[in-house]
Backbone as CSV, one residue per row, in Angstrom:
resi,resn,N_x,N_y,N_z,CA_x,CA_y,CA_z,C_x,C_y,C_z
1,MET,-71.283,170.263,53.758,-69.620,170.320,53.714,-69.484,168.821,54.195
2,ARG,-70.504,168.254,54.722,-70.230,166.691,55.105,-70.706,165.847,53.062
3,GLY,-71.605,166.445,53.251,-72.197,166.041,51.591,-70.983,166.043,50.696
4,THR,-70.397,167.394,50.561,-69.186,167.128,49.706,-67.862,166.252,49.967
5,MET,-67.858,166.339,51.173,-66.657,165.909,51.612,-66.710,163.843,51.054
6,LEU,-68.285,163.217,51.134,-68.677,162.330,51.212,-68.587,161.846,49.827
7,ILE,-68.849,162.477,48.846,-68.851,162.697,47.351,-66.900,162.261,47.056
8,ALA,-66.594,163.577,47.491,-65.101,163.022,47.251,-64.413,162.078,47.919
9,LEU,-64.932,161.519,49.066,-64.533,160.351,49.653,-64.875,159.380,48.338
10,VAL,-66.064,159.277,48.194,-66.481,157.913,47.407,-65.954,157.584,46.247
11,MET,-65.781,158.887,45.475,-64.859,159.324,43.913,-63.642,158.733,44.241
12,LEU,-62.729,159.078,45.419,-61.206,158.399,45.787,-61.503,157.293,45.830
13,ALA,-62.560,156.982,46.258,-62.243,155.146,46.784,-62.194,154.443,45.554
14,GLY,-62.717,154.501,44.428,-62.781,153.795,43.350,-60.729,153.595,42.896
15,CYS,-60.400,154.463,43.450,-59.038,154.239,42.442,-58.006,153.576,43.792
16,ALA,-56.635,152.887,43.503,-55.894,151.886,44.415,-55.253,153.094,45.463
17,SER,-54.606,154.030,44.918,-54.177,155.004,46.064,-55.001,155.429,46.813
18,ALA,-56.122,155.706,46.327,-57.202,156.051,47.527,-57.580,155.020,48.222
19,GLN,-57.823,153.829,48.003,-57.766,152.716,49.130,-56.809,152.553,49.701
20,ARG,-55.592,152.914,49.781,-54.348,152.861,50.282,-54.390,153.823,51.353
21,THR,-54.792,154.857,51.170,-54.794,155.943,51.640,-55.594,155.811,52.815
22,LEU,-56.566,155.127,52.553,-58.185,155.178,53.539,-57.094,153.744,54.797
23,THR,-56.216,152.893,54.160,-55.568,152.259,55.495,-54.761,152.986,56.493
24,TYR,-54.557,154.540,56.653,-54.371,155.245,57.411,-55.311,155.642,58.474
25,PRO,-54.927,156.056,59.910,-56.035,156.358,60.823,-56.430,157.378,60.675
26,ALA,-57.784,157.094,60.682,-58.875,158.380,60.000,-58.901,159.406,61.438
27,THR,-57.818,160.300,61.553,-57.616,160.933,63.005,-56.818,162.347,62.603
28,TRP,-56.649,163.250,63.553,-55.662,164.353,63.808,-54.139,163.677,63.297
29,PRO,-53.436,164.070,62.622,-52.794,164.061,61.996,-51.332,164.046,63.114
30,ASP,-50.544,162.990,62.867,-49.247,162.936,63.911,-48.375,163.989,64.217
31,ALA,-48.199,164.892,63.066,-47.218,165.949,63.011,-47.471,167.113,62.049
32,ASP,-47.263,168.783,62.433,-47.572,169.630,61.803,-46.148,170.111,61.089
33,ILE,-45.692,170.139,60.234,-44.448,170.175,59.440,-44.584,171.278,58.344
34,ALA,-43.397,172.342,58.710,-43.301,173.480,57.913,-42.030,173.605,57.364
35,VAL,-41.710,173.288,56.113,-40.808,173.144,55.193,-41.027,175.028,54.232
36,GLY,-39.929,175.713,55.436,-39.697,176.849,54.862,-41.036,177.514,54.747
37,THR,-41.895,178.037,53.921,-43.101,178.288,53.665,-44.100,177.095,53.434
38,HIS,-43.808,176.230,53.103,-45.031,175.195,52.660,-44.938,174.394,54.279
39,ARG,-46.415,173.902,54.072,-46.914,173.202,55.612,-47.536,171.664,54.993
40,TYR,-46.878,170.933,55.564,-47.906,169.465,55.725,-48.248,168.696,56.741
41,GLN,-48.643,167.984,56.659,-49.343,167.169,58.233,-49.216,165.930,57.662
42,ALA,-48.487,164.962,58.858,-48.218,163.588,58.382,-48.925,162.637,59.283
43,TRP,-49.204,161.675,58.785,-49.183,160.453,59.616,-48.754,159.562,59.393
44,PHE,-48.426,158.346,60.350,-47.567,157.253,60.354,-48.713,156.285,60.418
45,HIS,-48.573,155.174,59.020,-49.043,154.050,58.862,-48.994,153.151,60.238
46,GLU,-49.800,152.566,60.187,-50.048,151.732,62.036,-49.728,150.352,61.414
47,ARG,-49.083,149.644,60.475,-47.985,148.540,59.985,-46.940,148.514,59.087
48,ASP,-47.082,149.396,58.377,-46.088,149.597,57.519,-45.362,150.342,57.433
49,SER,-44.159,150.809,57.152,-43.168,151.493,57.199,-42.992,152.685,56.219
50,THR,-44.503,153.429,56.568,-44.455,154.274,55.443,-45.429,155.607,56.253
51,ILE,-44.726,156.672,55.564,-45.785,158.132,56.498,-46.738,158.832,55.031
52,LEU,-47.931,159.219,55.201,-48.801,159.845,54.612,-48.542,161.154,54.523
53,LEU,-48.282,162.371,53.393,-48.264,163.621,53.962,-48.817,164.537,53.046
54,GLU,-49.545,165.013,53.359,-51.002,165.991,52.835,-50.390,167.141,53.127
55,ARG,-50.846,168.046,52.173,-50.470,169.725,52.142,-51.428,170.018,52.794
56,GLY,-51.393,171.753,53.815,-52.153,171.845,54.367,-52.386,171.951,55.865
57,PRO,-53.213,172.961,56.634,-52.746,173.150,57.700,-53.853,171.854,58.450
58,PRO,-53.487,171.626,59.428,-54.287,170.545,60.560,-55.647,170.012,60.409
59,MET,-55.963,168.951,60.166,-57.326,168.836,60.389,-57.598,167.102,60.113
60,GLN,-58.421,166.894,59.923,-58.588,165.102,59.840,-58.612,164.765,58.830
61,LEU,-57.844,163.511,58.344,-57.582,162.747,57.376,-58.453,163.047,56.376
62,ALA,-59.670,163.093,56.585,-61.020,162.704,55.687,-61.430,163.935,55.079
63,ARG,-61.481,165.436,56.039,-61.671,166.164,55.810,-60.525,167.097,54.681
64,MET,-59.179,166.587,55.293,-58.176,167.061,54.227,-57.858,166.540,53.168
65,LEU,-58.702,165.091,53.149,-58.400,164.480,51.476,-59.571,164.991,50.893
66,ALA,-60.502,165.772,51.731,-62.053,166.109,50.850,-61.615,168.011,49.556
67,GLU,-60.768,168.352,51.343,-59.867,169.544,50.399,-59.173,169.761,49.325
68,ASN,-58.213,168.770,49.295,-57.162,168.377,48.338,-57.437,168.142,47.344
69,SER,-58.414,167.136,47.113,-59.200,166.636,46.239,-60.054,167.913,45.435
70,THR,-60.384,169.074,46.084,-61.397,169.770,45.778,-60.951,171.318,45.534
71,ARG,-60.263,171.718,46.985,-59.828,173.709,46.600,-58.839,173.571,46.249
72,TYR,-57.581,172.490,46.524,-56.129,172.485,46.072,-55.969,171.872,44.939
73,ALA,-57.429,171.074,44.434,-56.804,170.218,43.094,-55.964,170.958,42.278
74,MET,-55.871,172.186,41.648,-55.120,172.858,40.587,-53.987,173.415,41.137
75,ASP,-54.363,173.274,42.270,-52.076,174.007,42.791,-51.249,173.481,42.438
76,ARG,-50.484,174.420,42.183,-49.077,173.536,41.799,-48.259,172.390,42.970
77,SER,-47.769,171.644,42.934,-47.138,170.691,43.983,-45.579,171.272,44.346
78,GLU,-44.887,171.542,45.345,-43.997,171.370,45.649,-42.791,170.203,45.021
79,ALA,-41.857,170.614,45.005,-40.858,169.640,44.467,-40.660,168.616,45.141
80,GLU,-40.323,167.765,44.874,-39.699,166.224,44.958,-39.336,166.496,46.429
81,PRO,-37.876,167.244,46.190,-37.025,167.261,47.934,-37.522,168.088,48.998
82,VAL,-38.673,169.065,48.695,-39.532,169.903,49.869,-40.091,168.799,50.360
83,TRP,-40.556,167.568,49.321,-41.536,166.561,50.261,-40.165,165.644,51.041
84,ARG,-39.748,165.136,50.559,-38.598,164.842,51.604,-38.010,165.428,52.914
85,ALA,-37.782,166.235,52.636,-37.177,167.309,53.506,-38.391,167.190,55.109
86,ALA,-39.574,167.418,54.468,-41.056,167.237,55.310,-41.196,165.912,56.039
87,ALA,-40.705,164.819,55.206,-40.876,163.826,55.855,-39.719,163.533,56.670
88,ASP,-37.945,163.661,56.379,-37.152,163.333,56.984,-37.350,164.425,58.155
89,ALA,-38.204,165.587,58.354,-38.304,166.434,59.620,-38.632,165.426,61.012
90,VAL,-39.500,164.637,60.595,-39.725,163.753,61.707,-39.247,162.807,61.683
91,LEU,-38.631,162.227,60.678,-38.151,160.697,60.666,-36.138,160.876,61.181
92,GLN,-35.609,161.742,60.793,-34.356,162.031,61.225,-34.448,161.750,62.686
93,PRO,-35.081,162.331,63.540,-34.817,162.641,64.904,-35.260,160.860,65.606
94,MET,-35.391,160.149,65.031,-36.065,158.373,65.143,-34.565,157.712,64.492
95,GLY,-33.693,158.284,63.910,-32.955,157.695,63.512,-33.557,157.036,62.396
96,CYS,-34.286,157.589,61.077,-34.503,156.972,59.971,-34.521,157.771,59.197
97,HIS,-34.924,157.228,57.833,-35.229,158.624,56.830,-35.659,157.626,55.484
98,ALA,-35.951,158.835,54.635,-36.773,158.777,53.537,-36.306,157.605,52.334
99,THR,-36.978,156.971,51.874,-36.685,156.234,51.110,-37.286,156.097,49.345
100,GLU,-38.099,156.255,49.649,-39.419,156.411,48.409,-40.681,157.012,48.595
101,ILE,-40.845,158.023,47.387,-42.134,158.893,47.551,-42.623,158.866,46.302
102,THR,-43.919,158.047,46.700,-44.737,158.343,45.456,-46.009,159.123,45.815
103,GLY,-46.856,159.172,44.814,-48.347,160.010,44.785,-48.141,161.255,43.874
104,ALA,-49.185,162.214,43.818,-49.198,163.092,43.225,-50.078,164.359,43.973
105,ASP,-49.983,165.635,42.890,-50.758,167.021,43.168,-50.387,167.066,44.987
106,GLN,-51.361,166.932,45.700,-51.451,167.370,47.277,-50.895,166.366,47.947
107,MET,-50.595,165.290,47.715,-50.751,164.179,48.698,-49.247,163.369,48.374
108,ARG,-48.779,162.735,49.321,-47.679,161.665,48.620,-47.529,160.470,50.112
109,GLU,-46.988,159.723,49.499,-46.724,158.482,50.557,-45.167,158.421,50.745
110,VAL,-44.735,158.314,51.605,-43.223,158.071,51.886,-42.580,156.740,52.413
111,SER,-42.319,155.417,52.059,-41.092,154.781,52.495,-40.169,155.008,53.193
112,TYR,-39.705,154.592,54.140,-38.776,155.015,55.353,-37.982,153.671,55.450
113,VAL,-36.957,153.402,55.959,-36.191,152.756,56.804,-35.425,153.118,57.711
114,CYS,-35.414,152.468,58.934,-34.412,153.019,60.417,-32.847,152.400,60.204
115,ALA,-32.116,153.441,60.866,-30.302,152.466,60.774,-30.567,151.426,61.774
116,GLY,-31.421,151.088,62.759,-31.338,150.054,63.920,-32.879,149.966,64.118
117,PRO,-33.396,149.125,65.216,-34.346,148.470,65.564,-34.591,149.864,66.289
118,VAL,-35.993,150.316,65.677,-36.482,151.692,66.284,-38.606,151.271,66.390
119,GLU,-38.857,150.948,67.762,-40.182,151.183,67.282,-40.911,152.194,67.629
120,VAL,-40.962,152.481,66.415,-42.087,153.867,65.320,-42.984,153.994,66.447
121,GLY,-43.968,152.809,66.347,-45.222,153.435,67.017,-44.926,153.991,68.315
122,ALA,-44.011,153.401,69.115,-43.599,154.018,70.360,-43.247,155.732,70.025
123,GLU,-42.129,155.496,69.051,-41.344,157.007,69.252,-41.938,157.852,68.833
124,VAL,-43.378,157.588,68.079,-44.091,158.433,67.340,-45.348,158.807,68.327
125,ALA,-45.782,157.930,69.448,-46.384,158.325,70.622,-45.703,159.783,71.407
126,ALA,-44.735,159.031,71.576,-43.656,160.249,72.379,-43.226,161.436,71.768
127,ARG,-43.592,161.341,70.457,-43.086,162.583,70.236,-44.790,163.373,69.497
128,ARG,-45.513,162.884,69.730,-46.496,163.683,68.830,-47.263,164.790,69.386
129,ALA,-47.295,164.943,70.845,-47.668,166.275,71.154,-46.654,167.680,71.081
130,GLU,-45.185,167.152,70.735,-44.070,168.619,70.146,-44.407,168.531,68.970
131,TRP,-44.594,167.176,67.799,-44.534,167.505,66.647,-45.933,168.282,65.868
132,ARG,-47.250,167.757,67.009,-48.484,168.265,66.594,-48.342,170.118,67.140
133,ARG,-47.299,170.362,67.536,-47.332,171.782,67.966,-46.528,172.426,66.737
134,GLY,-45.539,171.504,66.322,-44.892,172.497,64.997,-43.769,172.030,65.068
135,VAL,-43.148,171.138,63.362,-41.611,171.136,63.409,-41.420,172.146,61.780
136,ARG,-40.343,172.580,62.114,-40.009,173.865,61.579,-38.305,172.994,60.457
137,VAL,-38.227,173.476,59.181,-37.139,172.789,58.669,-36.636,173.826,57.560
138,ASP,-35.516,173.856,57.293,-35.396,175.178,55.848,-35.796,174.654,54.773
139,ASP,-36.633,175.336,53.749,-36.894,174.630,52.119,-35.582,174.262,51.231
140,PRO,-35.283,173.408,51.293,-33.924,173.261,50.537,-34.112,173.135,49.329
141,THR,-35.087,173.656,48.477,-34.972,174.267,47.303,-34.935,176.074,47.545
142,ALA,-34.909,176.414,48.261,-34.942,177.778,48.161,-33.583,178.439,48.860
143,ALA,-32.332,177.538,48.838,-31.477,177.993,49.060,-30.222,177.875,47.152
144,ALA,-31.299,176.792,46.560,-30.870,176.379,45.120,-31.560,177.391,44.491
145,SER,-32.126,178.207,44.458,-33.022,179.225,44.171,-32.030,180.202,43.910
146,SER,-31.846,180.682,45.476,-31.221,181.630,45.917,-29.349,181.709,44.947
147,GLN,-28.987,181.168,44.448,-27.723,180.502,44.178,-27.834,180.967,42.707
148,ARG,-28.775,180.823,42.387,-28.977,180.991,40.658,-28.179,182.058,40.429
149,TYR,-28.755,183.705,41.315,-28.790,184.833,41.026,-27.630,185.492,41.566
């Protein structure tokens, strides 16, 4: 398993987005987020106003990157509103909201802004234990699909 993870990380390290991803803390995620039936993990960047979202159950960042590059590589990704809902589930309680979402497949980087001065590091530290137990929000695409019928 370690060999597979190492190979995946070496392959990823060659592209700019992977290098950016490696600037996030290689720890357990700050939050476990469920948007309807979709599950994501979130890591807040230590210096920038960004969050890294990865699809799947909680695990350390390096392992999650390897799994999403191998095991889930061919899976269809959810629509942008689902990723935005995942980010806003942890941003809105701090008075912030997602602005731009970039990335593909099972990983997105979300830029955010806050309405007023917010010490994000302190807010995340204060909420991390609760967030790791799980944050649940409705799937914004579920209501739209049920209204079509």
